[in-house]
C-alpha positions as a Markdown table, in Angstrom:
| # | Residue | x | y | z |
|---|---|---|---|---|
| 1 | Met | 0.6 | 0.1 | -0.2 |
| 2 | Asn | 1.7 | 3.0 | -0.9 |
| 3 | Glu | 1.5 | 6.8 | 0.3 |
| 4 | Arg | -1.3 | 7.9 | -2.3 |
| 5 | His | -3.5 | 5.0 | -0.9 |
| 6 | Leu | -3.1 | 6.4 | 2.6 |
| 7 | Val | -3.8 | 9.7 | 2.6 |
| 8 | Tyr | -7.1 | 8.8 | -0.1 |
| 9 | Ala | -8.1 | 6.9 | 2.9 |
| 10 | Met | -8.1 | 9.7 | 5.6 |
| 11 | Val | -9.7 | 12.7 | 3.0 |
| 12 | Gly | -12.3 | 10.1 | 3.3 |
| 13 | Leu | -12.6 | 8.9 | 6.5 |
| 14 | Leu | -12.5 | 12.7 | 7.3 |
| 15 | Ser | -15.1 | 13.7 | 5.0 |
| 16 | Leu | -17.2 | 11.3 | 6.3 |
| 17 | Ala | -16.5 | 12.8 | 9.7 |
| 18 | Leu | -17.5 | 16.0 | 8.7 |
| 19 | Cys | -20.0 | 15.5 | 6.5 |
| 20 | Val | -19.2 | 16.9 | 3.3 |
| 21 | Pro | -17.9 | 14.8 | 0.1 |
| 22 | Ala | -14.3 | 14.4 | 0.2 |
| 23 | Gln | -12.8 | 16.1 | -3.1 |
| 24 | Ala | -9.0 | 15.4 | -4.8 |
| 25 | Gly | -6.6 | 18.8 | -4.5 |
| 26 | Val | -4.6 | 21.3 | -3.2 |
| 27 | Val | -6.0 | 23.4 | -0.2 |
| 28 | Val | -3.8 | 27.2 | -0.8 |
| 29 | Phe | -3.5 | 29.4 | 2.5 |
| 30 | Thr | -1.9 | 32.8 | 3.6 |
| 31 | Asp | -2.6 | 32.8 | 6.9 |
| 32 | Ile | -0.6 | 30.9 | 9.5 |
| 33 | Asp | -3.0 | 30.5 | 12.1 |
| 34 | Glu | -5.4 | 29.2 | 9.6 |
| 35 | Phe | -2.9 | 27.0 | 8.0 |
| 36 | Arg | -1.5 | 25.4 | 11.7 |
| 37 | Ala | -5.5 | 25.0 | 12.8 |
| 38 | Ala | -6.0 | 22.7 | 8.8 |
| 39 | Ala | -2.8 | 20.8 | 9.4 |
| 40 | Gly | -2.8 | 20.0 | 13.0 |
| 41 | Pro | 0.2 | 19.4 | 15.0 |
| 42 | Leu | 3.8 | 20.9 | 13.0 |
| 43 | Val | 8.0 | 19.9 | 12.9 |
| 44 | Glu | 8.9 | 23.4 | 12.4 |
| 45 | Ile | 12.5 | 24.8 | 11.6 |
| 46 | Asp | 13.4 | 28.2 | 12.3 |
| 47 | Phe | 16.8 | 28.2 | 11.5 |
| 48 | Asn | 17.8 | 29.4 | 14.8 |
| 49 | Thr | 19.8 | 26.1 | 15.3 |
| 50 | Leu | 21.4 | 24.8 | 12.5 |
| 51 | Pro | 21.7 | 20.9 | 11.1 |
| 52 | Asp | 23.9 | 19.8 | 13.9 |
| 53 | Gly | 21.8 | 21.3 | 16.3 |
| 54 | Ser | 24.6 | 23.8 | 17.5 |
| 55 | Pro | 22.4 | 27.8 | 17.2 |
| 56 | Ser | 23.3 | 29.4 | 15.1 |
| 57 | Pro | 26.0 | 32.5 | 15.4 |
| 58 | Leu | 25.2 | 36.2 | 15.8 |
| 59 | His | 26.4 | 38.0 | 12.4 |
| 60 | Glu | 27.5 | 34.6 | 11.4 |
| 61 | Ile | 26.8 | 33.4 | 7.3 |
| 62 | Val | 27.0 | 29.2 | 7.9 |
| 63 | Asp | 26.9 | 27.2 | 4.6 |
| 64 | Ile | 24.5 | 25.2 | 3.9 |
| 65 | Thr | 25.8 | 22.1 | 1.9 |
| 66 | Pro | 24.9 | 18.8 | 0.2 |
| 67 | Glu | 25.7 | 17.5 | 3.5 |
| 68 | Phe | 25.9 | 19.9 | 6.2 |
| 69 | Asn | 21.5 | 20.1 | 6.1 |
| 70 | Tyr | 18.5 | 19.6 | 7.8 |
| 71 | Thr | 17.6 | 16.2 | 6.6 |
| 72 | Asn | 17.6 | 14.5 | 9.7 |
| 73 | Leu | 14.2 | 16.4 | 10.5 |
| 74 | Gly | 12.7 | 15.4 | 6.9 |
| 75 | Val | 13.7 | 18.5 | 4.5 |
| 76 | Thr | 17.1 | 18.4 | 2.4 |
| 77 | Phe | 17.1 | 22.0 | 1.0 |
| 78 | Ser | 18.6 | 23.2 | -2.0 |
| 79 | Ser | 19.6 | 25.8 | -4.6 |
| 80 | Pro | 20.7 | 25.9 | -8.3 |
| 81 | Gly | 23.0 | 29.2 | -7.9 |
| 82 | Pro | 26.1 | 29.2 | -5.5 |
| 83 | Leu | 25.7 | 30.5 | -2.7 |
| 84 | Leu | 23.0 | 29.1 | 0.8 |
| 85 | Tyr | 23.3 | 29.2 | 3.9 |
| 86 | Val | 21.9 | 30.6 | 7.0 |
| 87 | Phe | 22.6 | 33.6 | 8.8 |
| 88 | Arg | 21.1 | 34.8 | 12.0 |
| 89 | Ser | 20.6 | 38.8 | 12.7 |
| 90 | Ile | 19.1 | 40.2 | 16.2 |
| 91 | Asp | 15.8 | 39.8 | 14.6 |
| 92 | Gly | 15.6 | 35.9 | 14.0 |
| 93 | Ala | 17.5 | 33.6 | 11.7 |
| 94 | Ser | 16.8 | 32.7 | 8.3 |
| 95 | Leu | 17.7 | 30.4 | 5.5 |
| 96 | Ala | 18.9 | 32.3 | 1.8 |
| 97 | Ala | 19.8 | 31.5 | -1.8 |
| 98 | Ser | 21.3 | 33.7 | -3.7 |
| 99 | Thr | 23.4 | 34.3 | -6.7 |
| 100 | Asp | 24.9 | 37.4 | -8.7 |
| 101 | Ser | 22.9 | 39.9 | -9.0 |
| 102 | Ser | 21.5 | 40.4 | -12.6 |
| 103 | Gly | 21.3 | 36.4 | -12.2 |
| 104 | His | 17.9 | 34.9 | -11.6 |
| 105 | Thr | 17.8 | 31.8 | -8.5 |
| 106 | Trp | 15.4 | 29.9 | -6.0 |
| 107 | Leu | 15.0 | 27.3 | -3.4 |
| 108 | Glu | 14.3 | 24.1 | -3.5 |
| 109 | Ala | 12.8 | 21.7 | -0.7 |
| 110 | Glu | 13.2 | 18.0 | -1.4 |
| 111 | Phe | 11.2 | 15.7 | 1.6 |
| 112 | Asp | 11.7 | 12.6 | 3.3 |
| 113 | Pro | 9.1 | 10.8 | 4.2 |
| 114 | His | 7.2 | 12.6 | 2.1 |
| 115 | Val | 4.6 | 15.6 | 3.4 |
| 116 | Phe | 0.8 | 16.3 | 2.6 |
| 117 | Ala | 1.2 | 20.3 | 3.9 |
| 118 | Val | 4.0 | 22.7 | 3.9 |
| 119 | Gly | 3.7 | 26.1 | 4.7 |
| 120 | Val | 7.4 | 28.9 | 5.0 |
| 121 | Thr | 7.6 | 32.1 | 6.8 |
| 122 | Ile | 9.4 | 34.7 | 4.8 |
| 123 | Pro | 10.0 | 38.9 | 4.6 |
| 124 | Gly | 8.3 | 39.8 | 1.4 |
| 125 | Gly | 6.7 | 38.3 | -1.9 |
| 126 | Asn | 7.5 | 34.9 | -2.9 |
| 127 | Asn | 5.7 | 32.3 | -5.0 |
| 128 | Leu | 5.1 | 28.5 | -3.8 |
| 129 | Thr | 5.3 | 25.9 | -5.1 |
| 130 | Val | 4.6 | 22.1 | -4.4 |
| 131 | Phe | 5.4 | 18.9 | -6.9 |
| 132 | Asp | 4.1 | 14.8 | -6.1 |
| 133 | Ile | 7.1 | 11.9 | -6.2 |
| 134 | Gln | 6.8 | 12.4 | -10.3 |
| 135 | Arg | 6.8 | 16.1 | -10.0 |
| 136 | Glu | 4.1 | 16.8 | -11.3 |
| 137 | Leu | 2.8 | 19.7 | -10.4 |
| 138 | Leu | -0.3 | 20.1 | -7.0 |
| 139 | Gly | -0.7 | 23.4 | -6.6 |
| 140 | Glu | 1.2 | 27.0 | -6.2 |
| 141 | Val | 0.1 | 30.2 | -4.3 |
| 142 | Ser | 1.4 | 33.3 | -4.4 |
| 143 | Gly | 2.0 | 36.5 | -1.6 |
| 144 | Gly | 4.4 | 37.2 | 1.5 |
| 145 | Gly | 3.9 | 36.6 | 4.8 |
| 146 | Phe | 3.3 | 33.8 | 4.5 |
| 147 | Leu | 2.7 | 31.0 | 2.4 |
| 148 | Gly | 1.1 | 27.5 | 2.9 |
| 149 | Leu | -0.4 | 24.3 | 1.0 |
| 150 | Ile | -2.4 | 21.6 | 1.3 |
| 151 | Ser | -2.6 | 18.4 | -0.6 |
| 152 | Asp | -4.6 | 14.8 | -0.3 |
| 153 | Val | -1.5 | 13.8 | -2.4 |
| 154 | Ser | 2.3 | 13.8 | -0.7 |
| 155 | Ile | 4.5 | 16.1 | -1.5 |
| 156 | Asp | 7.7 | 15.3 | -2.3 |
| 157 | Leu | 9.2 | 19.4 | -3.4 |
| 158 | Ala | 8.2 | 22.6 | -3.0 |
| 159 | Ile | 10.1 | 25.7 | -5.3 |
| 160 | Leu | 10.3 | 28.7 | -3.4 |
| 161 | Asp | 11.2 | 31.1 | -6.3 |
| 162 | Arg | 10.7 | 35.3 | -6.6 |
| 163 | Asn | 11.9 | 35.2 | -9.8 |
| 164 | Thr | 15.0 | 37.7 | -8.9 |
| 165 | Ala | 18.6 | 37.0 | -7.7 |
| 166 | Gly | 17.5 | 35.9 | -4.1 |
| 167 | Val | 15.1 | 34.1 | -2.0 |
| 168 | Val | 15.1 | 34.2 | 2.2 |
| 169 | Ile | 12.7 | 32.5 | 4.5 |
| 170 | Thr | 12.7 | 32.6 | 8.1 |
| 171 | Ser | 10.2 | 29.3 | 8.5 |
| 172 | Ile | 9.2 | 26.2 | 6.8 |
| 173 | Leu | 6.4 | 24.0 | 8.5 |
| 174 | Ile | 5.6 | 21.0 | 7.5 |
| 175 | Gln | 3.4 | 17.9 | 8.0 |
| 176 | Pro | 4.8 | 14.6 | 7.1 |
| 177 | Val | 2.5 | 12.1 | 5.9 |
| 178 | Pro | 2.1 | 9.3 | 8.8 |
| 179 | Glu | 3.2 | 5.6 | 9.9 |
| 180 | Pro | 0.3 | 3.4 | 9.0 |
| 181 | Ala | -0.5 | 2.5 | 12.0 |
| 182 | Thr | -0.5 | 5.9 | 13.6 |
| 183 | Leu | -3.2 | 6.4 | 10.4 |
| 184 | Phe | -5.1 | 3.3 | 11.1 |
| 185 | Leu | -5.4 | 5.3 | 15.1 |
| 186 | Leu | -5.8 | 8.0 | 13.8 |
| 187 | Ser | -8.8 | 7.2 | 11.2 |
| 188 | Ala | -10.3 | 4.9 | 13.8 |
| 189 | Gly | -10.8 | 7.5 | 16.3 |
| 190 | Ile | -12.8 | 10.1 | 13.2 |
| 191 | Leu | -15.1 | 7.1 | 12.6 |
| 192 | Leu | -15.6 | 7.5 | 16.4 |
| 193 | Phe | -16.7 | 10.8 | 16.6 |
| 194 | Ala | -18.6 | 10.6 | 13.0 |
| 195 | Arg | -20.8 | 7.6 | 14.9 |
| 196 | Arg | -21.2 | 9.4 | 18.1 |
| 197 | Arg | -22.9 | 12.5 | 15.7 |
| 198 | Gly | -25.6 | 10.7 | 15.0 |
| 199 | Arg | -27.2 | 11.2 | 11.0 |
| 200 | Cys | -25.2 | 12.6 | 8.5 |
| 201 | Ser | -26.6 | 16.6 | 7.7 |
| 202 | Ala | -24.7 | 15.5 | 4.2 |
| 203 | Val | -27.3 | 15.5 | 0.9 |
| 204 | Gly | -26.3 | 12.6 | -1.5 |
| 205 | Gly | -23.6 | 10.4 | -1.6 |
| 206 | Lys | -23.8 | 9.5 | 1.7 |
| 207 | Arg | -24.0 | 5.2 | 1.9 |
| 208 | Arg | -20.8 | 5.4 | -1.0 |
| 209 | Leu | -19.1 | 8.3 | 0.9 |
| 210 | Ala | -19.7 | 5.5 | 4.2 |
| 211 | His | -18.9 | 2.7 | 2.5 |
| 212 | Cys | -15.5 | 4.4 | 1.2 |
| 213 | Ala | -14.9 | 4.9 | 4.7 |
| 214 | Ala | -15.7 | 2.2 | 6.5 |
| 215 | Ala | -13.5 | 0.2 | 3.2 |
| 216 | Gly | -10.4 | 2.6 | 4.0 |
| 217 | Val | -10.2 | 1.8 | 7.8 |
| 218 | Ala | -10.3 | -2.3 | 6.2 |
| 219 | Met | -6.9 | -1.0 | 3.8 |
| 220 | Leu | -4.9 | 0.1 | 6.6 |
| 221 | Ala | -5.6 | -2.5 | 9.0 |
| 222 | Phe | -5.0 | -5.7 | 5.6 |
| 223 | Gly | -3.0 | -3.2 | 3.5 |
| 224 | Pro | -0.7 | -6.4 | 2.4 |
| 225 | Ser | -4.2 | -8.3 | 1.0 |
| 226 | Ser | -6.0 | -5.1 | 0.2 |
| 227 | Gln | -6.4 | -2.8 | -3.5 |
| 228 | Ala | -7.2 | 1.0 | -3.4 |
| 229 | Gly | -11.5 | 0.6 | -2.2 |
| 230 | Val | -11.6 | -2.4 | -2.2 |
| 231 | Val | -10.5 | -5.3 | 0.7 |
| 232 | Val | -10.5 | -9.0 | -0.6 |
| 233 | Phe | -10.4 | -12.0 | 1.2 |
| 234 | Thr | -10.0 | -16.2 | 0.2 |
| 235 | Asp | -10.1 | -17.1 | 3.8 |
| 236 | Ile | -13.3 | -17.3 | 5.0 |
| 237 | Asp | -12.3 | -16.1 | 9.0 |
| 238 | Glu | -10.4 | -13.8 | 8.0 |
| 239 | Phe | -13.4 | -12.0 | 6.0 |
| 240 | Arg | -15.6 | -12.4 | 9.4 |
| 241 | Gly | -12.7 | -11.1 | 11.7 |
| 242 | Ala | -12.1 | -7.9 | 9.3 |
| 243 | Ala | -16.4 | -7.5 | 8.7 |
| 244 | Arg | -16.7 | -7.8 | 12.3 |
| 245 | Lys | -14.2 | -5.3 | 13.1 |
| 246 | Leu | -16.1 | -2.8 | 10.4 |
| 247 | Pro | -18.3 | -0.4 | 11.6 |
| 248 | Arg | -22.2 | -0.5 | 10.3 |
| 249 | Phe | -24.1 | 1.7 | 8.2 |
| 250 | Ser | -27.6 | 2.5 | 7.9 |
| 251 | Asp | -29.7 | 4.6 | 4.3 |
| 252 | Glu | -31.6 | 6.6 | 7.2 |
């Protein structure tokens, strides 16, 4: 079972809990508080600490290289330009990519493990673009202060580009795709919440949505023998055991 199936299952379950149909796509944010509320717990890198865990020195440039990077926190930064560095002033630390004044450079952030939410705080206008593992475009957002995206497909790469000779960010916030066991517990909690809410008020597609969510739970629980949306069995005892674990849904 791949990460895309995990994310789709979670989106379906969230839709059941909120009684709204699930839709594929990307949600963009320019308000950091709204982004935090939608994304949940986040990993934040504010560059006041260097990749080795030591404090960023005041008024000193520290080069970021493939070997000295934030990979252990899930993000590897790079830039096509000659300079990529952390700098901390009395106002705080930042990560900057730059080239000569007549050139053009940008900042890339590659995620491992993949993420389904990414946000950046920036001192000026910028453009944030995100891509999946095949480097296909998922979405983009432009503005200043804060830019964020939440995707129902896991994000492998983010690019910050001002179409100028330099890019600066003051922090990056990410939400990694959960491990299967963690996602299963989250999904079970969402289903319990949905059942306690009683009758769903969504118009149309209620039965199909409920069955898809139930299949998502079964897919997470029995991943090796499952396909997207459908779980297959050749053992009657395994089938009976799985069916008993699923919640009962009615058309009322």
